[in-house]
C-alpha positions as CSV (number, residue, x, y, z in Angstrom):
1,M,13.8,162.3,168.6
2,R,15.2,165.7,167.6
3,Q,18.2,165.9,165.4
4,R,21.4,167.7,166.4
5,A,22.1,170.6,164.0
6,Y,24.2,173.7,163.6
7,L,22.7,177.1,162.6
8,G,24.6,179.4,160.3
9,V,23.3,182.9,159.4
10,D,25.0,185.4,157.0
11,I,24.0,189.1,156.6
12,G,24.7,190.0,153.0
13,T,24.3,193.1,150.9
14,S,21.0,192.1,149.2
15,S,19.8,189.3,151.4
16,S,20.3,187.4,154.7
17,K,20.7,183.7,154.5
18,G,20.3,180.9,157.0
19,V,21.1,177.2,157.0
20,L,20.6,174.3,159.3
21,V,23.3,171.6,158.9
22,R,23.5,168.1,160.4
23,P,26.8,166.7,161.7
24,G,28.8,165.6,158.7
25,G,27.6,168.6,156.6
26,R,24.2,167.5,155.3
27,I,21.9,170.5,154.8
28,L,18.5,170.2,156.5
29,R,16.9,173.5,155.5
30,T,17.8,176.9,154.1
31,A,16.0,180.2,154.3
32,V,16.5,183.7,152.8
33,R,15.3,187.2,153.5
34,G,15.8,189.7,150.8
35,H,16.5,193.3,151.5
36,S,17.9,196.4,149.8
37,V,20.4,199.0,150.8
38,D,19.6,202.7,151.3
39,R,21.3,205.3,149.0
40,P,20.5,208.6,150.6
41,A,23.0,210.5,148.5
42,A,25.5,209.8,145.7
43,G,28.1,207.5,147.0
44,H,26.3,206.8,150.2
45,V,25.3,203.1,150.9
46,E,23.6,202.4,154.2
47,M,21.5,199.9,156.1
48,D,19.7,199.9,159.5
49,A,21.6,197.5,161.8
50,R,18.4,196.7,163.6
51,L,17.3,194.9,160.4
52,W,20.2,192.5,160.7
53,W,18.8,191.3,164.1
54,T,15.2,191.2,162.9
55,E,16.2,189.0,159.9
56,F,18.3,186.7,162.2
57,V,15.3,186.1,164.4
58,E,13.1,185.5,161.4
59,L,15.5,183.1,159.7
60,A,16.2,181.1,162.9
61,S,12.4,180.9,163.6
62,E,11.7,179.6,160.2
63,L,14.5,177.0,160.2
64,T,13.7,175.7,163.6
65,A,9.8,175.9,163.3
66,P,9.3,172.1,162.5
67,G,10.6,171.4,166.0
68,D,12.7,168.5,164.9
69,V,16.2,169.9,165.7
70,E,18.3,170.7,168.7
71,V,20.6,173.6,167.8
72,A,24.0,172.7,169.2
73,A,25.9,175.8,168.1
74,V,25.3,179.1,166.2
75,G,27.6,180.6,163.5
76,V,27.3,184.1,162.1
77,S,29.0,186.1,159.3
78,G,28.2,189.2,157.4
79,M,29.3,191.8,154.8
80,G,32.1,194.1,155.9
81,P,33.9,196.1,156.9
82,C,30.9,198.2,157.9
83,V,30.6,201.1,160.3
84,A,27.7,200.6,162.7
85,V,28.1,202.9,165.7
86,T,26.0,202.6,168.9
87,D,25.9,204.2,172.3
88,E,27.2,202.4,175.4
89,D,24.0,200.3,175.6
90,G,24.4,199.0,172.0
91,V,21.6,201.2,170.6
92,P,22.4,202.2,167.0
93,L,22.9,206.0,166.6
94,R,22.6,206.1,162.8
95,P,22.3,203.7,159.8
96,A,25.4,201.5,159.3
97,I,27.7,202.7,156.6
98,L,28.6,199.8,154.4
99,Y,31.9,198.6,153.1
100,G,33.8,199.7,150.0
101,V,30.7,200.3,147.9
102,D,30.1,203.4,150.1
103,T,32.5,206.1,148.7
104,R,31.5,209.1,150.8
105,A,34.8,209.6,152.7
106,S,37.2,210.8,150.0
107,A,38.0,214.0,151.8
108,Q,38.6,212.2,155.1
109,I,41.0,209.8,153.3
110,E,43.0,212.7,152.1
111,A,43.0,214.3,155.6
112,L,44.1,211.1,157.4
113,N,46.8,210.4,154.9
114,A,48.2,213.9,155.6
115,E,47.8,213.5,159.4
116,L,49.2,210.0,159.8
117,G,51.3,209.6,156.7
118,A,50.2,207.4,153.7
119,T,53.4,205.4,153.8
120,E,53.2,204.8,157.5
121,I,49.6,203.6,157.1
122,F,50.5,201.2,154.3
123,D,53.5,199.8,156.2
124,R,51.5,199.2,159.3
125,C,48.1,198.2,157.9
126,G,49.1,196.4,154.7
127,A,46.6,198.6,152.8
128,E,46.2,202.1,151.7
129,L,43.2,204.2,152.8
130,T,40.4,203.6,150.3
131,S,36.6,203.4,150.3
132,Q,37.0,200.0,152.1
133,A,38.6,201.6,155.2
134,V,36.8,202.1,158.4
135,G,38.8,205.0,159.8
136,P,37.8,207.6,157.2
137,K,34.1,206.7,157.6
138,L,34.4,207.3,161.3
139,R,36.0,210.6,160.6
140,W,33.2,211.4,158.2
141,I,30.7,210.9,161.0
142,A,32.8,213.1,163.3
143,D,33.0,215.8,160.6
144,T,29.4,215.8,159.4
145,E,27.4,214.5,162.3
146,P,29.3,215.6,165.4
147,D,26.3,215.1,167.7
148,V,26.2,211.4,166.7
149,F,29.9,211.0,167.0
150,A,29.9,212.5,170.5
151,R,27.5,209.8,171.7
152,A,29.2,206.9,169.9
153,R,30.8,204.4,172.3
154,R,30.9,201.1,170.3
155,L,31.6,199.9,166.8
156,F,30.0,196.9,165.2
157,Q,30.1,194.7,162.1
158,P,27.0,192.7,161.1
159,S,28.6,189.5,162.5
160,S,29.7,191.2,165.8
161,W,26.2,192.8,166.1
162,L,24.5,189.4,166.0
163,V,27.0,188.0,168.5
164,Y,26.2,191.0,170.8
165,Q,22.5,190.5,170.5
166,L,22.8,186.8,171.2
167,T,25.4,186.7,173.9
168,G,25.9,190.2,175.3
169,E,29.6,189.9,174.4
170,Y,31.4,192.7,172.6
171,V,33.9,190.8,170.5
172,L,35.3,190.9,167.0
173,D,37.4,188.5,165.0
174,Y,41.0,189.2,164.1
175,H,40.4,189.1,160.4
176,S,37.6,191.7,160.5
177,A,39.8,193.9,162.7
178,S,42.5,193.7,160.1
179,Q,40.2,195.5,157.7
180,H,39.6,198.4,160.1
181,T,42.3,200.5,158.5
182,P,44.1,202.4,160.0
183,L,42.8,201.3,163.5
184,F,44.5,197.9,163.3
185,D,48.2,197.1,163.1
186,T,48.7,194.0,160.9
187,V,52.4,193.8,161.9
188,E,51.8,193.7,165.7
189,V,48.3,192.0,165.2
190,D,46.5,194.3,167.5
191,W,44.7,197.6,167.7
192,H,47.0,200.6,166.9
193,E,46.3,202.5,170.1
194,D,47.8,205.8,169.0
195,W,45.8,205.9,165.8
196,V,42.6,204.8,167.6
197,R,43.0,207.7,170.0
198,H,43.6,210.0,167.1
199,I,40.5,209.0,165.2
200,C,38.0,207.8,167.7
201,P,39.2,208.4,171.3
202,D,35.8,207.8,172.9
203,L,35.1,204.5,171.2
204,E,35.6,201.3,173.2
205,L,36.9,198.8,170.6
206,P,35.9,195.1,170.9
207,R,38.0,192.3,172.4
208,L,39.6,190.2,169.7
209,R,39.2,186.5,169.0
210,W,39.6,184.2,165.9
211,P,36.5,183.6,163.8
212,G,35.8,180.0,165.0
213,E,36.4,180.7,168.7
214,A,33.4,180.8,171.0
215,A,32.2,184.3,171.8
216,G,29.8,183.2,174.5
217,V,26.4,181.5,174.8
218,T,22.9,182.6,174.1
219,T,21.5,184.5,177.0
220,R,17.8,183.7,176.2
221,E,15.6,181.7,173.8
222,V,15.7,183.4,170.4
223,G,14.0,182.1,167.3
224,G,13.8,178.5,168.5
225,V,17.4,178.6,169.8
226,P,17.4,178.0,173.6
227,A,19.5,179.8,176.1
228,G,23.0,178.4,176.7
229,V,23.9,177.5,173.1
230,P,27.5,178.4,172.1
231,V,27.9,181.2,169.5
232,I,31.1,181.7,167.5
233,T,32.8,185.0,167.0
234,G,32.2,185.0,163.3
235,T,33.8,187.0,160.5
236,I,33.2,188.8,157.2
237,D,31.1,186.9,154.7
238,A,33.8,186.4,152.0
239,W,36.1,184.8,154.5
240,S,33.3,182.6,155.8
241,E,32.7,181.6,152.2
242,A,36.3,180.6,151.8
243,V,36.0,178.4,154.9
244,S,32.9,176.8,153.4
245,V,34.8,175.5,150.3
246,D,38.1,174.7,152.0
247,A,39.9,177.6,150.3
248,Q,41.9,178.9,153.2
249,N,45.1,176.9,152.5
250,P,48.3,178.6,151.2
251,G,48.1,178.9,147.4
252,D,44.3,178.8,147.3
253,L,42.3,181.5,145.5
254,M,38.6,181.8,146.2
255,I,36.4,183.6,143.7
256,M,33.0,184.6,145.2
257,Y,30.3,185.2,142.6
258,G,27.7,187.4,144.2
259,T,26.2,190.9,144.3
260,T,29.8,192.0,144.3
261,M,32.8,189.8,143.3
262,F,35.4,189.0,145.8
263,L,38.8,187.2,145.6
264,I,40.8,185.9,148.5
265,N,44.3,184.4,148.0
266,T,45.8,182.7,151.1
267,T,49.5,183.0,151.9
268,R,51.8,182.1,154.8
269,E,53.8,185.3,154.7
270,R,52.6,188.9,154.9
271,L,52.4,190.4,151.4
272,A,51.4,193.9,150.6
273,T,50.6,195.8,147.5
274,P,48.8,199.2,146.9
275,A,46.5,197.3,144.4
276,M,45.0,194.9,146.9
277,W,44.1,194.5,150.6
278,S,46.6,192.7,152.9
279,T,44.7,191.1,155.8
280,L,44.9,188.4,158.4
281,G,43.4,185.1,157.4
282,A,40.4,183.4,158.9
283,V,42.7,180.7,160.2
284,P,45.5,181.4,162.7
285,G,48.9,181.5,161.0
286,T,47.6,182.5,157.6
287,R,47.5,185.8,155.7
288,N,45.5,187.0,152.8
289,L,45.8,189.2,149.8
290,A,42.2,190.1,148.8
291,G,40.4,192.0,146.1
292,G,36.9,193.1,145.6
293,M,34.8,194.6,142.8
294,A,32.2,197.2,143.7
295,T,29.6,195.5,141.4
296,S,29.2,192.2,139.6
297,G,25.9,190.4,140.2
298,A,24.4,193.8,141.0
299,I,24.8,194.8,137.3
300,T,23.1,191.7,136.1
301,A,20.2,192.4,138.5
302,W,20.1,196.1,137.3
303,L,20.0,194.9,133.6
304,R,17.3,192.4,134.4
305,E,15.0,195.0,136.0
306,L,15.8,197.5,133.3
307,T,14.6,195.1,130.6
308,G,11.4,194.0,132.2
309,G,12.3,191.5,135.0
310,T,12.8,188.5,132.7
311,D,14.0,185.4,134.6
312,Y,17.7,184.7,134.8
313,P,17.6,181.3,133.0
314,T,16.2,183.1,129.9
315,M,18.8,185.8,130.1
316,L,21.6,183.3,130.5
317,A,20.3,181.4,127.5
318,E,20.3,184.7,125.5
319,A,23.9,185.5,126.7
320,R,25.0,182.0,125.7
321,D,23.6,182.5,122.2
322,S,25.3,185.9,121.9
323,G,28.7,184.1,122.0
324,P,32.2,185.2,123.0
325,G,32.8,188.9,122.4
326,A,29.1,189.7,122.7
327,N,28.9,190.7,119.1
328,G,31.4,193.5,119.5
329,L,30.3,195.0,122.9
330,L,32.8,195.8,125.6
331,V,31.8,196.9,129.1
332,L,33.6,198.5,132.1
333,P,31.8,197.1,135.2
334,Y,32.4,200.2,137.4
335,F,28.7,201.0,138.0
336,A,29.4,202.0,141.6
337,G,33.0,203.1,141.3
338,E,35.6,200.4,141.7
339,R,37.6,198.9,144.5
340,T,40.6,196.7,143.6
341,P,42.9,197.1,141.8
342,I,42.2,200.6,140.6
343,F,40.6,202.1,143.8
344,D,38.6,204.7,142.0
345,P,35.3,205.7,143.6
346,D,34.6,208.0,140.7
347,A,34.9,205.3,138.1
348,R,31.7,204.6,136.2
349,G,30.2,202.0,133.9
350,V,30.9,202.2,130.2
351,V,29.3,200.3,127.3
352,A,31.4,200.6,124.2
353,G,30.4,199.5,120.7
354,L,26.7,199.7,121.2
355,T,24.5,199.7,118.0
356,L,20.8,199.4,117.3
357,S,21.3,195.8,116.3
358,H,22.5,194.7,119.8
359,T,20.2,192.6,122.0
360,R,19.6,192.1,125.7
361,G,21.6,188.9,125.4
362,D,24.6,190.8,123.9
363,L,24.5,193.2,126.8
364,Y,24.2,190.5,129.4
365,R,27.0,188.6,127.8
366,A,29.2,191.7,127.7
367,V,28.5,192.3,131.5
368,L,29.5,188.8,132.3
369,E,32.7,189.1,130.3
370,A,33.4,192.5,131.9
371,T,33.4,190.9,135.4
372,A,35.7,188.2,134.0
373,F,38.1,190.8,132.7
374,A,38.0,192.5,136.1
375,V,38.8,189.1,137.8
376,R,41.8,188.7,135.5
377,H,43.0,192.2,136.4
378,N,42.9,191.4,140.0
379,I,44.7,188.0,139.5
380,E,47.5,189.9,137.7
381,A,47.8,192.3,140.6
382,L,48.0,189.3,143.0
383,R,50.8,187.7,141.0
384,E,52.7,191.0,140.7
385,A,52.6,191.2,144.5
386,G,54.3,187.7,144.8
387,S,51.2,185.5,145.4
388,D,51.2,181.9,144.4
389,I,48.0,180.5,143.0
390,F,47.9,176.8,142.9
391,R,44.1,176.1,143.2
392,V,41.1,178.2,142.3
393,V,37.7,177.6,144.0
394,A,34.4,179.1,142.9
395,V,31.6,179.8,145.3
396,G,28.4,181.8,145.6
397,G,25.1,182.1,143.8
398,G,26.6,183.0,140.5
399,T,28.1,179.5,140.2
400,Q,24.7,178.0,139.6
401,G,24.2,178.9,135.9
402,E,27.6,177.6,134.7
403,L,28.0,180.2,132.0
404,W,29.5,182.9,134.3
405,T,32.1,180.6,135.8
406,Q,33.0,179.2,132.3
407,I,33.5,182.7,131.0
408,V,35.8,183.5,133.9
409,S,37.8,180.4,133.3
410,D,38.0,181.2,129.6
411,V,39.2,184.7,130.2
412,T,41.7,183.9,132.9
413,G,42.9,180.6,131.6
414,L,42.4,179.0,135.1
415,A,40.5,176.0,136.0
416,Q,38.0,176.5,138.8
417,T,36.9,173.8,141.3
418,V,33.2,174.1,142.0
419,P,32.4,172.3,145.3
420,N,29.3,170.3,146.0
421,V,27.8,173.0,148.2
422,T,28.1,176.6,147.0
423,I,25.6,178.5,149.2
424,G,28.5,180.2,150.8
425,A,29.0,182.1,153.9
426,S,26.1,180.8,156.0
427,Y,27.4,177.2,155.4
428,G,30.9,178.3,156.4
429,A,29.5,179.9,159.6
430,A,27.7,176.7,160.4
431,F,30.9,174.7,160.0
432,L,32.8,177.0,162.3
433,A,30.1,176.6,164.8
434,A,30.2,172.8,164.4
435,R,33.9,172.8,165.2
436,L,32.9,173.8,168.7
437,D,31.0,170.5,168.8
438,G,33.8,168.3,167.5
439,E,33.5,168.5,163.7
440,E,37.0,168.8,162.2
441,H,37.3,169.0,158.4
442,I,35.3,171.1,156.0
443,S,36.6,168.8,153.2
444,D,34.5,166.1,154.7
445,W,31.5,168.3,154.6
446,N,31.9,169.8,151.2
447,P,34.0,167.8,148.6
448,P,34.5,169.0,145.0
449,A,31.6,168.4,142.6
450,H,33.4,169.3,139.3
451,V,36.1,171.4,137.7
452,R,35.4,174.2,135.2
453,E,38.2,173.9,132.6
454,P,39.1,176.9,130.3
455,N,38.4,176.5,126.6
456,P,41.9,177.0,124.9
457,E,40.3,177.8,121.6
458,L,38.9,181.1,123.1
459,R,42.1,182.2,124.8
460,E,43.6,184.3,121.9
461,A,40.3,186.1,121.2
462,Y,39.8,186.9,124.9
463,D,43.5,188.0,125.2
464,I,42.7,190.7,122.6
465,L,39.5,191.7,124.2
466,Y,41.3,192.0,127.6
467,E,43.9,194.4,126.1
468,Q,41.0,196.5,124.8
469,Y,39.3,196.3,128.2
470,R,42.4,197.5,130.0
471,A,42.7,200.4,127.5
472,L,39.1,201.5,127.9
473,Y,39.4,202.7,131.5
474,P,42.3,205.2,131.0
475,A,40.7,206.3,127.8
476,T,37.4,207.3,129.5
477,R,38.5,208.1,133.0
478,D,38.6,211.9,132.7
479,V,35.1,212.0,131.1
480,V,33.5,209.8,133.7
481,H,35.1,211.7,136.5
482,V,33.4,214.8,135.3
483,L,30.1,212.9,135.1
484,A,30.6,211.5,138.6
485,E,31.0,215.0,140.0
486,R,27.8,216.1,138.3
487,Q,26.0,213.1,139.9
488,R,27.0,214.4,143.3
489,N,25.6,217.9,142.7
């Protein structure tokens, strides 16, 4: 007899991940497809949307190949907000422009602020125009690729693209829409029609639903999933990760350890600060203040390749031996600009204090500490905006080695709950799909495994290092801005 199961697939920056989950939350199988982004010019980060569908089919096929499951529902999620434009038939017209790691639209941000009013944008959207915003990237296409823009009729995210391919339905979740600044009004909770007409009058924007609502059913057999299977609307990966670890309750803060670092604080009321993104939550009736780093795990991958491709367990052991403070090294982790809370696409990585005696372990330790300092900077911005943080939950691949999460707890002084399952967004997508089948509580699926407590003996030393970290960016900003300009030329 075949087992009933739920399929969850997430399209990420460096890989796509799939999971099959039984009722009750037990994982049957997982699968991964690695990929890379394209960087055709300085500040440009792209990916072919057709790859997202190809990898979905491959993952679904691999997971269902043994023939022992009946897929009862499909859940999807993906990185975002991205800008994937297609014609009226859903055919991609150019590579998708990725989320805030793509910093190409600085001129368009300036122009739209002048045209619409920066204060009006912030008041309506809950966020300023930054590299994370969708509107300036659409304007960039209009300005630099007018032939493409003239043919563009639809706008997709990775999750909505998969839904469209599976069901033929052109829908988007409310949370993802709330990151389409300035096209979405977070006060009225709907598209801002005047600004939509101003920026992209010929685009048909998708119908809006909540992440766990059914979008439609599969129209044909795909990758072992038969026709007629319900598919959820889906959402952006970090919010699906928050669902996967039950971190969508008011006062919860989720820290996602991945290629980039992401933080989501759930609130009941609408809070807004220029230092963070104010969005709708993944659950009706909730709001979020969110932050994201442009790089985190990406730096560790870069350092690994730069030093010969040594395995991560070895590098983590070397970083542990280096000890707190990395033997006098301090790093700014702005290797691809930075998103929150400084919003500086021209920020760059800095390694301060380097000597001939420093080792790879020291560098790796300093990078991990740099990401922890950046997390603390974001948490301070959240609190300054009025957020309450009662519970911190860690998720993502970076939780596996223990050292990284311990450093973050030591630097911030906050305990972190690490749940039993930390694979993240694909698991959250599978749970949202399972809700269509009667499953109710993610806490039943994924209870806490342990709590990472901060070491109070390290607090004073890390407080001093954090002050130096905060001083390093303004001290080097003018120099790295000049270097960033040279990198573009």
